[in-house]
C-alpha positions in Angstrom: 9.7 9.0 -9.2 7.1 7.2 -7.3 7.3 3.4 -7.0 3.9 1.6 -6.9 2.1 -1.7 -7.7 0.4 -1.7 -11.1 -2.2 -4.0 -12.4 -2.4 -4.8 -16.1 -6.4 -5.2 -16.3 -6.3 -7.1 -19.4 -3.9 -9.8 -18.1 -5.7 -10.6 -14.8 -7.4 -13.8 -14.4 -8.7 -13.2 -10.8 -6.8 -16.2 -9.4 -5.9 -14.5 -6.1 -2.3 -15.8 -6.1 -1.1 -12.2 -5.4 -3.3 -11.8 -2.2 -2.3 -15.2 -1.0 1.4 -14.4 -1.5 0.9 -11.1 0.5 -0.8 -12.5 3.5 1.7 -15.3 3.5 4.6 -13.0 3.5 3.7 -10.6 6.0 1.4 -12.7 8.3 2.6 -16.3 7.6 -0.9 -17.4 6.8 -3.2 -17.6 3.7 -5.9 -15.2 4.8 -7.2 -12.6 2.1 -8.3 -10.2 4.8 -4.5 -9.8 5.7 -3.5 -9.1 2.1 -2.2 -5.5 1.8 -3.8 -5.5 -1.6 -7.3 -6.4 -2.8 -8.4 -7.6 -6.2 -12.2 -6.8 -6.9 -14.1 -8.5 -9.6 -15.7 -5.7 -11.6 -17.8 -7.8 -13.9 -17.3 -11.2 -15.7 -13.4 -11.5 -16.3 -12.8 -7.9 -15.3 -10.7 -7.1 -12.1 -9.7 -3.9 -10.2 -6.6 -3.7 -8.0 -6.9 -1.7 -4.6 -3.4 -0.9 -3.5 -2.0 2.3 -2.4 -1.1 4.6 -5.3 1.5 6.3 -3.2 0.6 9.7 -4.3 -2.7 10.7 -2.6 -1.1 10.9 0.9 -4.2 11.9 2.8 -3.0 9.4 5.5 0.1 11.1 5.9 -1.6 14.5 6.6 -4.2 12.7 9.1 -1.7 10.7 11.2 -1.6 12.5 14.6 1.8 10.7 15.5 3.6 11.3 12.3 3.9 7.5 12.0 3.0 7.7 8.3 5.9 9.1 6.2 7.1 8.9 2.6 10.6 7.2 1.8 12.9 8.2 -0.8 11.2 6.1 -3.4 7.9 7.8 -2.8 6.4 4.9 -1.0 4.1 5.7 2.0 5.3 3.9 5.0 4.1 3.2 8.5 6.4 3.2 11.6 4.7 0.8 13.9 6.7 2.2 16.8 5.1 5.6 16.3 1.7 4.3 15.3 -0.9 4.5 18.3 -3.4 2.4 16.4 -6.0 5.4 16.1 -7.1 4.2 12.6 -7.5 7.7 11.3 -5.5 6.9 8.4 -7.9 3.9 7.6 -10.9 6.3 7.8 -9.4 9.0 5.6 -8.2 6.7 2.8 -10.5 7.3 -0.4 -9.8 4.1 -2.0 -9.6 1.7 1.1 -5.9 0.8 0.4 -4.9 1.6 4.1 -6.2 -1.6 5.7 -6.8 -2.8 9.3 -7.3 -6.4 10.7 -8.9 -6.9 14.1 -6.3 -7.8 16.6 -3.5 -6.2 15.1 -1.9 -3.1 16.7 -1.3 -1.3 13.5 -2.9 -0.6 10.0 -1.1 -1.9 6.9 -0.8 -1.0 3.3 1.0 -2.1 0.0 4.6 -0.9 0.1 5.2 -1.9 -3.5 7.5 -4.8 -2.3 6.8 -6.9 -5.6 6.3 -10.2 -4.0 2.9 -10.5 -5.6 4.1 -9.6 -9.0 6.7 -12.2 -8.7 4.2 -15.0 -8.0 1.4 -14.0 -10.5 1.0 -16.6 -13.2 -0.5 -14.2 -15.6 2.2 -11.5 -15.3 -0.7 -9.0 -14.6 1.2 -7.1 -11.7 4.5 -5.1 -11.8 6.4 -2.6 -9.8 6.3 0.6 -12.0 7.3 4.1 -11.3 5.4 7.1 -12.2 6.4 10.9 -12.2 5.8 12.8 -9.0 3.5 15.7 -8.7 4.9 18.8 -7.1 2.8 18.0 -4.0 4.4 14.5 -3.8 7.8 15.9 -4.1 7.0 18.2 -1.0 5.9 15.3 1.0 9.0 13.4 0.4 11.1 16.3 1.4 9.0 17.0 4.4 8.8 13.5 5.6 12.6 12.8 5.1 13.1 15.7 7.6 10.6 14.1 10.1 12.3 10.8 9.8 15.8 12.5 10.8 14.0 14.0 13.9 12.8 10.7 15.0 16.1 9.0 15.0 
């Protein structure tokens, strides 16, 4: 199973409490540009969540230093000690879920921690699980092996 952040579009009120919570948690400041998720307005009262679906994994393939791996819960993780800041992962992300803030040494993305879901006043967010595709299962096995090599 793959753990990911799920938005209930019909419940989202666009208050952006989630992005505020995220930036405060990881960067100790309220700055939507430093949120690991983005909520986009898609018309009046309709919102779309940009957060890593954890399954595409183009960033894992693209990373030249193998700093991006997949953990046992299927979450794509960035090892900041191995990351050289080349931003190849940001360039290849098809949904712009891999993010970068000028002045930071490494890119960042949603890791399905759930902090935003806990503070959502409309209960529009949840940490959910979905079935892994055969390709996703292969990535988990390969990156588990890579993690062992780097310890």
